[in-house]
N, C-alpha and C positions, 0 to 999 in steps of 0.2 A: 299859446294859441293866438293871443292878440299880439301884434296886429296881423297875424298871418292870414286869418280869414279875410280880412279887409283887402289885403293885397291880392289874394286869389280871386275875390269877387270884384276887383277893380273899383272898390269903394274908397272914398277919400278918408284920410286919417285925421283925427282930431289931435293936434299937437299937445294940448294939455293932458288929455286922457292917455295918450301915448307915454308922455313923460311920467305921469303918475303911475302907469302900469309898470314901466321899466324900473322906477324907484322902489315900488312895492315888491317887485320880484327879486331885486337885489337885496333888499332889507330882509325879506322873509327867507331867502336863500341863505344869507349869513347868519340869521337867527337859527335856522335849522342845522347849519353846520356846527353851531355851538350847543346843540341840544343834549349831547352826551356829557358835556362838562357843566353846563348850567341849565338844566332842563326847565326849571320853573321860570327863570328870566327869559329863556327862549320861548316859552309858552305865552307869556305876557306880551312880548313883542308880536308874536303871531296873532294873538287875539286883537291887538290894536290894528295890525296890518289888514286882517280879514275884514274887520268892521269898516275900516276906511274904504276897502275895495268895494264892499257892498253898496256904500253910498256914492262912490265916485266913478264906478265903472259899469258898463252894460252887463246884463246877466250872462250873455253868451261868452264874455271874456274873463269871467272870474271863476270858471269851473276848476282849473288847477289850483287857484289861490286859496279856494275855501277849504282845501284839505290840509293846508299848513298847520292850522291850530289842532287838528286831529292827530297829526304826526307828533307834534310837540306834546300834546296831552298824553299820548301813548308813552313817550319817554318819561314824563313826569310820573306816570303811574308805575312804570317799570324801575326807575332809579331813585325815586324819593320815597321816604317813609309813608305809610298809609295815611297818617294825619295830614300830610301835605295835600292829599286829594281832596280834603274838604274845602280848602281854599281854592284849588284848581277848578273843582266842580262848580263852586259858587260863582267863580269868575266867568266860567263858561256859560252858565245859565244867564248871568247878567248880560253877557255879550249877545246872547240869543234874543233876550227881551229888547236890548237896544237896536237890534237889526230888524225887529218885526215891522216897524213903520215903513221899511223899504219893500216889504212884501205886500202884494194886493190883499185887501181885507178878506176876500173869500178864501184865501190859502193860508192865512196866518195860523189858524188852529192846527191844521195838518203840518205845516212847516215846523212849528215849535215842537209838536209831539215827535215827529220824525227825527228832528234834531236832538231831542232828549234821548230817544232810543239809541241813536248813533253814539252820543256821548257815553251813555251807560255801557254799551258794547265795547267802546274804545277803552274805557277805564277797566273793564273786566279783563280784556285781553292784555292790557299793560300790566295789571296786577299779577296775572298769571305768569307773564314773563319775568316780572320782578321776583315772584316767589321761586321761580326756577333758578334765577340768578342767585337769590339768597341761599337756596339749598346747595348750589354748587360752591358758593363761598364758604358756607358752613362746613361742607365736606372738606374743603381746602384747609379750613382752620382745624377741623378734627384730625386731619392728617399731620398738620404741623405740630398739634398738641401730641399726637402719638409719637412723632419723631422726637419731640422734646421729652416726652415720657421715656422714650428709649434711652436718650442720653442721661436723663435723670436716673433711670434704672441702673445703668452702669455706674454712675456716680454714687447712688445710694448703696449699691452692693459693695463697691470699693470702700465707701466710708464704713459700712457695717463690719467688713472684713478687717479693715485697718483698726477699728475700735476694739473689736474682739481680740485681735492680735495683741494690741497694746495692753488691754486689761488682763489677758491670761498670761502673756509672756513676761511682761514687765513685773507683774506681781510675784510670780513664782521664781523667775530667775533672780529678781532682786533679793527675795527672801533666802534663796540658796547662796548667793554671793555674800550677803551680809553675814549669814550664819557660818559659812565656810571661812571667810576672812577672820571673823572673830575667833573661831576655833584655831585657825593657823597661828594667830598671835599668841595664843595661850597653850600651845602644844607642849612647851617645856614645862610649864607648871602643872597643867592639867592635860596629860596625854589622852585621857579617856574621852575628851571633847572631840577629838578627831574622828573617832568611830561614830559618835553621835552625829557629827556634821555629815559624814558620808552616808549614814543611814537616812538622815533628813533629805540630803541631796538626791538620793536614789528614789525615795518615795515621792518627793516633790517633783522631780524630773519625770517620773513615770506619769504622774497626774498631768503634768504640762504637755507631755507627748500625746496622751489621750485627748486632752482638750484641743490641741492643735489639729489632730486628725479629725475630730468632730467639726472643727471650724470650717474645714475645706470640703466636708461631705456635701454632696448635692442634695440638700433637703431644703424645705421651706423654713425660714427662720421663725422660730417660735411654734413650729407645728408639734414638737414633742411636748408632752405634759410637763408643766413647770414644777420644780420642787418648791415646797413652802419657803417663803422668804425667811422665816425665823430659823429654819434649819440651815439655809445657806449662810446666814449671818453668824450662826454658832460655829459652823465649819471654818468660816473665815477667821474667827477669833482664835480658834484652836490652832490653825495653821500659823497665825501670827505669834502665838505663845511659843510654839515649837521653835520659831526663828529667833526667840529671845525678846520679843516685843510685848509689853504689858498692855492688854487692851481690855477695857471694861465697857460693856455695852448694856444698854437698856432699850427694850423693845416694847412699845405700847400695845395694848390689846386691839385685836382686829386688823393687824397689819397684814395678815396672810390673805385678807379678802380684797386687797387692792388689785387694780388691773395688772396684767402681765407686763405691759411696757413700763408701768410705774415701779413695779417690783424690780424689774431688771435695772432701772435707773438707780433706785435706792441701793441695791447691791453694788453697782458699779461705783457709786459715790463712796460707799464705805471702803471698798477694796482699794480705790485709787488713793484716798486720803491715808489709809493704813500703809500702803506701799511707799507713799512719799515720806511718811514718818520713819519707816525703815531706812530710807536712803539718807535722809537729812538729820534725823534725830533718833538714832538707834538706841534702844534701851529705855526710852522715855515712856511715860504712860500716855496712852491714847484712849479717849472717851468717845464712844459712839452712841448717840441718842436718837432713836427713831420713835416718832409719835404721829398719830393720825386722828382726824375727826371726820365728820361727814363731808367736809369740803376739800381738805388737802392732807398731804403727808409732809411732815417736816423732818429733815435730817440735819444733825449737827455732829461734826467730827472735829475734835480738838486734840492737839498734843502739846505737852509741856515744853518749856524751853530746853534745848539740848545742851549737854556739857560740851565745852570747848574742845575737849580731847576726843570726844567720840562722835562729834558731828561729822557727817559725810562731806568730804570736800570734792570727791570725784563725781563727775556727771555720769550717772548710771542709766537714767531714763532717757526718753526721747524728747522731753520738753513739750509734749503735746497732750499729756494727761488732763490737766485742768481746762485747757481750751476745748478738748473733746467733750469733757463733762458739761461745760457751759453750753456747748452747741447741742448736746443731747437733751439737757433739761429744757433749753429754749424751744426745741421741737415739741416738747409736751406742754408748753405754755407755762413753765415754772419760772421760779426766780433762783439765782445762783450768786453766791458771793464767796470769796476766798481771800484771806489776807492775814498778816500777823496780829497776834494778840498776846500780850503779856510775855513776850519773848518766844512764844510758840507759834502755832498756826491754827486757824480755824476755817473750816469749810461749812457753809450753811446753805441748804437747799430746800425749797418748798415746791411741791408738785401738786397740781390741782387733781381732784377726783370728781368724776361724773360731770365734767364740763359740758360734754355733748348733750347729756340728759337735761341740762338746765336751759338749753336753747329751745324755744317753742318751735314746733314743726309748722310747715306751711298750712297744714290743715287746722292747727290750733290758733293761728294768727287771725285776729278779727279782719274781716274784708270790709273795707270802706267803700263808699259810693264810687269814688274815682277808680278804685281797683276793679269793681264790678263793671264799670263802664269800659275800662281798658280790656277786660276779658271779653266782654260783648263785641267790642270793636275787633279784637284779634280773631275771634271765631267768624265775625262777618267778613273779615279780609280773607280768610281761608276759603270762603264760599262765594266771594265776590264775583268770580268768573261765572259760576253756575247761575248766580242771580241775574247777572247781566245777559246771559244767553236766554234764560227763561223770559225775562222782560222783552228782549229784542224779538224773539221768535213769536211769542204770543202777542206782543204789542203791536206788531206790524199789521196784521189783519184787523186787530181792534181799532187802530188808528184809521185805517181805510173805511171801516164800518161806521165809525162815529164822526170822523172829521173830513172825510173826502167830499169836496164840494160837488163832485159828479154823482154822489150817491143818490141824489134826488131822482135821477133817471134810471140808474143801474140797479140800486138796491132799495127802491121805494117800498116794495112789499116787505122788506126786512126791517123797516124803521119803527114798526109798532113796538111799544115798550115791552110787551111779553116776549116778542121774538127776539129783541135785542138782549134781554136778560138770558133767554135760553141759549142763543148763539155764543154769548160771552161765556157762560158757564162751560159750554162744550169746547170752546177754543182754549180756555184755561185748563180744562181737563186734558186736552190734547198736548199742551206744552209743559205743564207743571212737572211730569216725570223727569224732565232733563235735570232737574235738581240733584237727582241720585245717579247721574250718568257715570260718575267715577267709582261709586261704591258698589253699584249693581248695574253694569252696562247692559247685560242680556235682558234683565227685567225692565230696564228703562226702554229698550227697543220694543219689547213686547207690550209695554204699557202705551207707548206712543202709537203702535200699530192698532192696539185695541181702542185707543181714543179716536183714531181715524174711522175705524169701523163703526164705533158708537156714534160718531158724528153723522156719518152717512146714513145709518139705520134710522136715527132720530129724524133727519131731514125727510127721508122718504115716508116714515110712518106719520109724521105730523102733517105732511103735505106742503112743505115749504117749497118755494120756487127753486129751480136749478141754480140760480145765482148763489145760494147759500153754499152749495158744494164748491163753486169756484172760489168763494171767499176762503174756504179752508186751504185750497191750493196755494193761496198767498202765504200760508204759514208752513210751507214745505221745508223751511230751514230747520224745523224741529226734527224731521226724519233725517236730514243730512248730518245734523249734530249727533243724533243717536247712532248713525252708522260710523261716524268718526269715533265716537266713544267706545263702541264695540271693538273696533280695530286697535284702539289705543290701549284699553284697559281689559277687554274681554278675555276670559280663559275658557278653553284653550285658544291660543292665538291662531292655530292653523284653521280653526272653524269660523273665524271672524268674517270669512267671505260670505257666510250665509246671510249676513245683514243686508247685502245688496238685493238679492231676490225678494226678501221679506218686504222691504219698502217699495220695490218696484211693483210687486203684486198688488200691495195696498193702494198705491197710486193708480195703477191700471184700473182697479175696481172702482175707485172714486171717479175717475174721468169717464169710465164707461157709464156709470150710473147717472152722472150729470148729463151726458149726451143722450141717454135713453129718455130721462125725464124731459129733456128739452125737445124730444121727438125730432131729432136731427138725423136719424138713420132712415134712409129712403127705402131700403129693401123691406120686403114684406114676405109673409107666408114662410115657406121652408127656408128661405135664404136669410130670414131675419136672425135666427140663433147664430148662424155662421158669421154674419156681419157683426153681431155683438161680440163674439169671441175674437174676431179680427181687430175690432176697435180696442178691446182689452189688451191683446198682445202688442199691437202697435204703440199703445199708450205706455207700455212698460219699457219700451226701448229708450226713450229720452230720459226716463228716470234712472235707468241703469247706467246710461252714459254720463249722467251727472254724479251719481253716488259712487260709481266705480272708482274714479280718480280720488274722490274724497276718502273712500276706504283705503286706497293705496297710500295716500298721504298720511292717514292715521297710522297705518302699518309701519311706514318708514319713521314716523315720530316715536312709535313704540320701540322700534329696534334701536334708534339713537339713544332714547332714554334708558332703556335696559342696559345698553352697552356702557353708557356713562355711569350709571349706578353701579354696574358690575365692576367697572375699573375702579371706582371709588372705594367699594367694599374690599376689592382685592388689594389695593394699595394700603388701606387701613389694616387689613388682616396681615399683610407683609410687615408693615411697621410694628404691629403688635407682636408678631412672631420674632422679629428682629430684637425686640425688647428682651424677650427670653433668651435669645441666642447671646446677646451681649452680656447678659448676667452670667450665663454659663461660661462664656469666654473670660470674663473677669475672674470667675472662680478658678478656671484652669490656669490663667496666668499667675494668679495669686498662689495657687497650690505649687506651681513650678518654683516661684520665687521663695515660698515658704520652705519647700524641700531643700533648696540649695542653700538657704541662709539660716534658718532657725531649727528646722527638724534635725538636720545632721549634727549641729552642735549639741542639741538636746539628747540625741542618741549617744553621742560620744561622752556626754556628761554622765549619763546613766552607766555606761560601760566603765568610765573612770571611777565611779563611786561604788563598783561592785565590791562586796566584802572579801577580805583577804582569806587565806586558807584557815586561820585560827582567829579566835576571838581574843580581845585584849584581856590580859590577866587582871585579877582584882587588885593585886599588889605585885611589885617586882617589875623588872624590865619587860617591855613588850617586844618580842622578836620581830613583829611585823610593823613596828612603829615607823620606821623609815618608809616602808611601803605605803602606809597610811598618809604619811606627810606628802609623799609624791603624788598619791592619788588626790589628796586635798588640793595641791597645787594645780593638778590637771582639772579638777572640778572648778576652781576659781577661774582658770584660763578659759575653759569652755563656756562658763557663765558669762564672762566678759565678752567673749566672741559672739555669743548668742544675743546679748544686749546690744552690741555694736551692729550686728547684722539686722537686728529689728529696727534700730534707728535708721539704717540705710534703706530698708524696705519701706518703712513709713515715709521716708524722704522721697522715695520714687513715687509713691502713691499720692502723697500731699506735699509738693514742693514748698519749702519754707520761703516766705517772702524776703526779698533782699533787704538789706538794711537801708534805712532812709528811703529816698525816693528812687534809687538806682534800680534798674530792671535786673532780673536774674540773669546770670551769665550762662550763655549757651555755646554752641559749636563755633559760632562766629568769634568767640573770645579765646579760642585756643591759642591763636598767635600771641596775645598778650600774656596768657598764662605761661607759655614756654619761654617768652622774653623775660618774665619775672624769675624763673628758675635760672636762665642763662645769666641774668644779672647777679645771681648769688654764686656764680662760678661753676655751674654744671652745664655740660654740653648736652643740649637738648635739640634734636632735629624734628621738624614737623613737615609732614606731607599729607595734603588733603586733596582727594580726588574730587571730581565733579558730582554734585548732588543735584538731581533735577527737581527744582521746586522747593518750597519750604518744607522742613520736616515737622512731624507732629511735635507739639510742645514738649510732651513728656520725654520723647526720644531725644530732643534737642538738649534739654537740660540734663538728662541722665548721661548723655555721651560726654558732656563736659565734666560731670561729677566723677565718672569713671577715670578719665585721664588725670584729673586733679588728685583723686585718691591714690592712683598708682604712683604719681610723682611725689606725693607728700610722705616720703619715707626718708630713712637715714641713708639711703644708697647715694653714692657719689660718682659712680662710673657713668660714662656717656650713655645716653638712651635716645630712643627714637619713637616718635608717635606717627602712627600712619592711619588715615581715615579713608575708607572707600565705601562706595555704594553699589551693591550688587544685588539685582533682582529683588528690589524692595526691602533689602536688608542693609542696615548700616553696620559696617565692620570697623570696630575701633581696636587698634593693636598698639601696644606699648612694649617695647623691648628694653633690656638693660635695667630692670627693676626686680631683682630677686627677692627683696623684702615684701613685694606685693603678691608673690606666688603662694603665700600661705599665711596662716594666722588670722588676725583680726582684719588686716587690710583685704585679704582674699575673701573673707566672709562679707565684708562691706560690698566689694565689687560684685560678688556672686548674687548677693541680695538685690542690689540695684539692677542688675541685668535680668534676674529672674522675675522681678516685679513687672517687667514689660513683656514677659513671655520669651525672653531671649536665653541665650547660652553663653557661658563664660568658660574658657579653657586656660589652664595655667601650666606653664613649663618651669620646672624647678630651676632651669638655667636663668630664668628672669624674664619670661615672655608672658604677657597677659593679652588674650584676644577675646573680644566680646562681640556677639552677633545679636543686634537689636532689630526686631521687626519694625520697619518704617513705612508700611503701606499707608497711603492716604485714602480716607473714606470718600467715595464720590458724593458730590453735593447735588441736590436737585434731581436725582435720578427718578425719584418717585414724586408725582405731583398731581394735583387736580386744579385746573384753571377754570375760572368762570368765564362764560362767554361775554364778549364786550359789546355785542350788538344789542340795540333796544330801539 
């Protein structure tokens, strides 16, 4: 505006003031441009600039400049923590005091009071905006946590299934393999052991199959009533004894009362340690000791040193049992150790009991003075806008009443102490209901209207001059806020329009009463009532014209808020629903891989262990001895196939880290893999089609492993590897590998493919084709973004 008015009025320009004005405008404009990045620093610059303008520029030229500190203060309130407002408010009040000498003495009181009201309202509006931003950012964080929980749910379900698969399959199949292998070695000396081994394989295989079917059932883990831990340990010891392992166990009193997750972990430790003893030290004595007290459960499993002739040299397990146990114990806050001792092996575990009960709850924690102050400030911050509105709408007429220098002539009759007290109470009664505008908007509107009526009735009954009614009209911001509150928060929303006629009628009655008391209606006689009604109706029009747009603005704010909150809730609900879906999908993929890799060998194992037509004789030759030996060989082969498939399935679920610091090999390394086989004298051709974008990690690693497994056989004829990508499916085909079309190699490929929800086909002529789902999950499709304006 300056120096525009001077140029329009053809007044001379002061070069110094013009330079100061331009410099201040540039400085303040730059500070406001940075208010979103550094709001407090921008506010300090604006305070200094406005104070400088007050003392160096004429009053008519600083009108745009004096709003700079209010804009910056709004940004501080909206973007900085509530505690930053203490310093900002103190700085603003200090600047007001510093600027008072530039104000005429008669206006200083009202200027300071009005400035204070404006500051309070600005801070309240800024904090309201800040809380809205905080709410949207918190909603975005909740959505991000839900998405992360979805990913964790898939990983947790995969880990649970993999752990249960390892615990169930590794234990039972290892017991079958160890028992059957031992019986096969002794068939010439003790042929009756073959029948015992087949019976053991059939019973154990049946239990394994039932456990695997339960594993993939779509039920909540741990929902079924748990069997007592002592009975589970007794059955584990009996099964180990049938497999030829000597197990002695000691269980302390009260162990059945431990939590289900702790009981499951104790049973898993005993089972894994016993299974490892069967693998690496068959026939040795295993000691299992379980004890507990009020704080923890301790488990110790030890086995003696194995004989060199009987120690297991073949790798039967997956190599993940102890690592899985350590992770499982760590999740429960326990301690785990495993290592050699006196030539044997010792596993020691401690699991805490009642850890959650030992932590004091928030209600039990002593509340200090600082904590109570923080709670008070938090509650005040939530209602800061309501407080600011009450202070602003009620304070404005009070400031005019007490501090207006013109009041000596306009409100002289209202300056008596008793009248001041009465009017102050009535004005506070009129504006205070705004405090509850969000919790009870309709009641707030009714209370405000009742306060206006009470004010008017009191003025008339006491006989105060009409100026008292005009004083209330200076606080009409209260009615406008009430209308906005009904439009924004009132239920039902369609009825919120009624707030406009309510305040319009109240306003019309007050104006009409003031005009009647002032005796400003000239009509008399029969025309007087019609004139009063006309004045009342005409007075309602400007009020309706003012409150109508305010009601519409509140309604638009309400729709935007409801739409934003609905979008956030819907996005959060979708993320939560996807968490359930991914768990089900994980189970479905796992069930597919389990069926193709472990269940089929288990069923064939049970069929191979079926009893022959006759029982073995007590003495003399066994007519079915050869059949039992063949069945025993088939049982051993299927047990080895099942264990190999289990290792491959677990490898697809949990890829093993590469040796050293080298990254795991993926599809990009197929060329070097084929080159390695060509260097060994085998003709290997590779054809890789175009793959749009990076593959999922599991698919990338598994595709390489499938080709590596198919080529790692005794076949020597030429072969070809072909990789294509068709409709979000990676197709890996290897021809010229007849050894990979059956047996252990086929089981490993089938398990690796099934773990990813894919399908593997085998041609006896030597062709293997695997179809791996390779769709990439979209990123950022759901999101809640906080507004950036303040």
